[in-house]
C-alpha positions as CSV (number, residue, x, y, z in Angstrom):
1,M,-52.8,11.7,-55.0
2,K,-53.6,8.2,-53.9
3,K,-49.6,7.6,-54.5
4,K,-48.9,10.8,-52.5
5,V,-50.9,9.7,-49.5
6,W,-49.5,5.9,-49.7
7,W,-45.9,7.2,-49.4
8,A,-47.1,9.6,-46.2
9,V,-48.5,6.7,-44.6
10,L,-45.6,4.3,-45.1
11,L,-43.2,7.2,-44.0
12,L,-45.0,7.5,-41.0
13,L,-45.3,4.0,-40.3
14,L,-41.6,3.6,-40.5
15,V,-40.9,6.6,-38.1
16,G,-43.2,5.1,-35.6
17,L,-41.3,1.7,-35.8
18,G,-38.0,3.3,-35.5
19,S,-39.0,5.4,-32.4
20,L,-40.7,2.3,-30.9
21,S,-37.2,0.6,-31.3
22,I,-35.2,3.1,-29.9
23,W,-37.7,3.4,-26.8
24,R,-37.1,-0.5,-26.4
25,I,-33.3,-0.3,-26.6
26,M,-32.4,2.9,-24.8
27,P,-33.5,1.8,-21.2
28,E,-31.9,-1.3,-21.6
29,N,-28.4,0.2,-22.6
30,K,-28.8,2.9,-19.9
31,E,-29.4,0.2,-17.3
32,R,-26.3,-1.9,-18.7
33,S,-23.9,1.5,-18.7
34,Q,-25.1,2.8,-15.4
35,P,-25.5,-0.4,-12.9
36,V,-27.0,0.3,-9.2
37,R,-24.3,-0.3,-6.7
38,V,-25.5,-0.4,-2.9
39,P,-23.0,0.5,-0.4
40,K,-22.6,-2.0,2.3
41,T,-24.4,-0.8,5.7
42,T,-21.2,-1.9,7.3
43,L,-17.7,-2.1,6.4
44,R,-14.9,-3.7,8.3
45,L,-11.2,-3.0,7.7
46,V,-8.6,-5.1,9.4
47,A,-4.9,-3.8,9.5
48,I,-2.1,-6.1,10.6
49,G,1.7,-5.3,10.6
50,D,4.6,-3.5,12.0
51,S,4.9,0.0,13.3
52,L,3.7,1.4,10.2
53,T,0.4,-0.4,10.7
54,Y,0.6,0.9,14.4
55,G,1.0,4.6,13.4
56,V,4.4,5.3,15.2
57,G,5.7,8.9,13.9
58,D,2.0,10.2,13.4
59,Q,2.7,13.6,15.8
60,A,-1.1,14.3,15.2
61,N,-1.9,10.9,17.0
62,D,-4.4,10.1,14.2
63,G,-3.4,6.4,14.0
64,G,-1.3,6.7,10.9
65,Y,-2.5,5.4,7.8
66,V,-5.6,3.5,9.5
67,G,-7.0,6.6,10.7
68,Q,-7.0,8.3,7.8
69,I,-8.1,5.8,5.4
70,K,-10.9,5.3,7.7
71,A,-11.8,8.8,7.1
72,R,-11.5,8.4,3.4
73,L,-14.0,5.6,3.3
74,Q,-16.4,7.1,5.6
75,Q,-16.4,10.3,3.4
76,H,-17.1,8.2,0.4
77,L,-19.5,6.0,1.8
78,P,-21.4,8.4,4.2
79,K,-24.1,6.0,5.4
80,T,-21.9,3.1,5.8
81,K,-20.5,2.4,9.3
82,I,-16.7,1.9,9.0
83,I,-15.2,-0.3,11.7
84,T,-11.4,-0.9,11.9
85,S,-9.1,-3.1,14.0
86,N,-5.4,-2.3,14.1
87,Y,-3.2,-5.0,14.7
88,G,0.1,-3.5,14.1
89,V,2.9,-4.0,16.8
90,S,6.4,-2.0,16.6
91,G,9.4,-3.7,15.5
92,D,7.5,-7.1,14.4
93,R,9.0,-9.1,11.8
94,S,7.1,-11.4,9.4
95,D,7.3,-14.4,11.6
96,Q,6.3,-12.3,14.6
97,I,3.2,-11.1,13.0
98,L,2.3,-14.6,12.2
99,K,3.0,-15.9,15.8
100,R,0.6,-13.1,16.9
101,L,-2.0,-14.2,14.4
102,Q,-1.9,-18.0,15.4
103,N,-2.1,-17.1,19.1
104,Q,-4.7,-14.2,19.1
105,S,-8.1,-15.6,18.6
106,Q,-9.7,-11.8,18.5
107,M,-7.1,-11.3,15.6
108,Q,-8.4,-14.4,13.9
109,A,-12.2,-13.7,14.6
110,D,-11.7,-9.9,13.3
111,L,-9.9,-11.3,10.0
112,R,-12.9,-13.9,9.3
113,K,-15.4,-10.9,9.3
114,A,-13.0,-8.4,7.5
115,D,-14.4,-6.9,4.2
116,V,-10.9,-5.7,3.2
117,I,-7.4,-6.4,4.8
118,V,-4.5,-4.2,4.9
119,M,-0.9,-5.1,5.7
120,T,2.5,-3.7,6.1
121,V,5.3,-6.1,6.4
122,G,9.1,-7.0,5.6
123,G,10.8,-3.5,6.9
124,N,12.0,-5.2,10.1
125,D,13.0,-8.2,8.3
126,L,15.2,-6.4,6.1
127,L,16.5,-4.2,8.8
128,Q,17.7,-7.2,10.8
129,T,19.7,-8.4,7.9
130,L,21.2,-4.8,7.1
131,E,22.2,-4.2,11.0
132,K,24.4,-7.5,10.4
133,E,25.7,-6.8,7.1
134,L,25.7,-3.3,6.2
135,L,29.0,-2.4,7.5
136,T,30.9,-5.2,5.9
137,N,33.8,-4.2,3.5
138,S,32.8,-6.8,1.0
139,P,30.1,-5.7,-1.5
140,K,30.1,-9.5,-2.6
141,N,29.4,-10.8,1.2
142,L,26.8,-8.1,1.7
143,Q,24.8,-9.3,-1.7
144,Q,25.3,-13.0,-0.9
145,A,23.6,-12.1,2.7
146,L,20.7,-10.3,1.0
147,E,20.0,-13.1,-1.3
148,R,20.0,-15.5,1.5
149,A,17.9,-13.3,3.6
150,G,15.5,-12.9,0.8
151,D,14.8,-16.3,0.4
152,T,14.2,-16.8,4.1
153,Y,11.9,-13.7,4.0
154,Q,9.7,-15.1,1.0
155,Q,9.5,-18.3,2.8
156,K,8.0,-16.5,5.9
157,L,5.8,-14.2,3.9
158,T,4.7,-17.1,2.1
159,T,3.4,-18.7,5.5
160,L,2.1,-15.4,7.0
161,L,0.0,-14.9,3.8
162,Q,-1.5,-18.6,4.0
163,A,-2.4,-18.0,7.6
164,V,-4.3,-14.8,6.7
165,R,-6.0,-16.7,3.8
166,Q,-7.1,-19.5,6.1
167,E,-9.1,-17.2,8.1
168,N,-10.4,-15.2,5.2
169,S,-10.0,-16.3,1.6
170,H,-12.3,-13.6,-0.2
171,A,-11.4,-10.1,1.3
172,P,-9.1,-8.0,-1.0
173,L,-5.8,-7.7,0.5
174,F,-3.7,-4.4,0.1
175,L,0.2,-4.9,0.8
176,F,2.4,-1.7,1.3
177,S,5.8,-1.8,0.0
178,I,8.9,-0.7,2.4
179,Y,11.0,2.3,1.5
180,D,14.6,3.6,2.3
181,P,14.2,6.0,5.2
182,V,17.8,7.1,5.1
183,Y,18.2,7.6,1.2
184,V,18.2,11.7,1.6
185,Y,21.2,11.2,3.9
186,F,23.1,8.4,1.9
187,P,22.0,8.5,-1.7
188,E,25.2,7.0,-2.8
189,V,25.0,4.0,-0.4
190,H,23.3,1.8,-2.8
191,A,23.2,-1.4,-0.3
192,I,20.0,-0.1,1.4
193,T,18.1,1.0,-1.7
194,D,19.1,-2.5,-3.7
195,G,18.1,-4.4,-0.4
196,V,14.6,-2.1,-0.5
197,T,13.9,-3.0,-4.2
198,K,14.6,-6.7,-3.6
199,W,12.3,-7.2,-0.5
200,N,9.5,-5.3,-2.6
201,Q,9.9,-7.4,-5.7
202,I,9.7,-10.5,-3.3
203,S,6.6,-9.1,-1.6
204,E,4.7,-8.2,-4.8
205,T,5.6,-11.5,-6.3
206,T,4.5,-13.6,-3.3
207,M,1.5,-11.9,-2.6
208,Q,0.1,-12.5,-6.3
209,K,-0.5,-16.2,-5.4
210,F,-3.0,-15.2,-2.7
211,G,-5.3,-12.9,-4.4
212,P,-7.4,-10.9,-4.6
213,S,-4.5,-8.8,-3.5
214,Y,-2.7,-5.6,-4.8
215,F,0.6,-3.9,-4.1
216,V,0.7,-0.3,-2.8
217,N,4.0,1.0,-3.5
218,I,5.1,3.9,-1.5
219,N,8.6,3.5,-2.0
220,R,9.4,6.5,-4.3
221,Q,7.2,9.0,-2.2
222,L,8.6,8.2,1.0
223,S,12.2,7.4,0.1
224,Y,12.9,10.6,-1.9
225,G,10.5,12.5,0.0
226,Q,10.6,16.4,-1.3
227,Y,13.4,15.2,-3.9
228,Q,11.2,13.7,-6.4
229,S,12.6,15.3,-9.7
230,V,15.7,13.6,-11.1
231,A,17.6,17.0,-10.9
232,S,17.0,17.3,-7.0
233,R,18.3,13.8,-6.6
234,E,21.3,14.4,-8.7
235,K,22.0,17.4,-6.8
236,L,21.8,15.2,-3.4
237,A,24.0,12.5,-5.0
238,Q,26.8,15.2,-5.9
239,Q,26.6,16.6,-2.2
240,A,27.1,12.9,-1.1
241,A,30.1,12.3,-3.3
242,K,31.7,15.5,-2.1
243,A,31.2,14.2,1.4
244,N,32.4,10.8,0.4
245,R,29.2,8.9,1.2
246,A,30.1,5.8,-0.8
247,S,30.2,4.3,2.6
248,I,29.0,5.0,6.1
249,S,29.7,4.2,9.6
250,Q,27.7,2.8,12.2
251,A,27.9,5.8,14.2
252,E,26.4,7.8,11.2
253,V,23.6,5.7,10.8
254,L,22.6,5.5,14.4
255,K,23.0,9.3,14.5
256,V,20.4,9.7,11.7
257,M,18.0,6.9,13.3
258,S,18.1,8.4,16.4
259,G,16.7,11.8,15.2
260,Q,19.8,13.9,15.9
261,G,20.7,16.6,13.4
262,K,18.7,18.0,10.7
263,N,15.7,16.1,9.5
264,L,16.2,16.0,5.6
265,N,13.0,14.6,4.4
266,R,9.8,16.3,5.0
267,Y,7.6,13.3,5.1
268,I,9.4,11.1,7.9
269,S,9.2,11.8,11.6
270,T,11.6,14.3,13.3
271,K,11.6,11.9,16.2
272,D,13.7,9.1,14.9
273,N,14.0,10.0,10.9
274,F,12.6,6.7,10.3
275,H,9.0,6.5,10.5
276,P,6.7,8.5,8.4
277,N,5.1,11.3,10.1
278,H,1.4,12.7,9.8
279,A,2.1,14.1,6.3
280,G,4.0,10.6,5.4
281,Y,1.0,8.8,6.6
282,G,-1.0,11.0,4.3
283,L,1.2,9.8,1.2
284,M,0.4,6.2,2.3
285,T,-3.2,6.6,2.5
286,T,-3.3,8.4,-1.0
287,A,-1.8,5.6,-2.5
288,L,-3.7,3.1,-0.9
289,W,-7.1,5.0,-1.6
290,R,-6.3,5.0,-5.2
291,Q,-5.8,1.2,-5.2
292,M,-9.0,0.8,-3.3
293,Q,-10.9,2.7,-5.8
294,A,-9.5,0.8,-8.7
295,H,-10.9,-2.3,-6.9
296,D,-13.8,-1.0,-4.8
297,S,-16.2,-4.0,-5.0
298,F,-15.5,-4.8,-1.4
299,M,-17.4,-1.6,-0.4
300,Y,-20.8,-2.7,-2.0
301,Q,-23.2,-5.1,-1.6
302,K,-23.1,-8.1,-3.9
């Protein structure tokens, strides 16, 4: 009888010690797995760049991706005051954006206070080269011109990013890719798509030296538009081949970019067949938001 009592007491003691251990461990594990993050009371976003930052083509007059990302942030952080500063100027190349940054004290001040920085750059640098070289009869000369222009662009982009980081070294920087706005019209003209690919590679590689920085690739969505499947793009290419679209004339390019004729990309503005429309800026915003969610520490207090 005494042995049974002794074993019962020992069992109760072991159960009690086990429960005590679990009680001590569980709160600690819970705290580690669910850290409490406090949103910032004010969040400042500074956008700098070209017409894509300015919002050209947004028929809703919502400020392009800047207006839409502000709404996303506000929805995600309802008690946070979201302040955006838009320093986009239509037509600016990388060197012109740099010049504005160097000469505008308000732009410098806003960058210093920024919690997050968003940029569009490179499209006009590439366009300048293509306008000069696209219509050449020599693919070799065009390739050499793109190589030279790419080296120059990399140097200019490096200088621009250095200037940005001189004002603000800590805020995460999200850099958009460029895209081919006339792909759906001339899918067989590889000079443009090759140039876009090269420029995006330069931008992504260069920005990695100026972290924290993240590349937001919108090339596929905006270049292909509604033709996202391989089958639909093959059909486009077949149609282009029948129309002998392996090369294009200056008149054809100007006709497309002036907004003449039918718009073939549902995410590009009908005014110029070049800039995103409101839906196109929505695609940009979604891509940006995904990257921001993956790197969201800028939204919360340290």
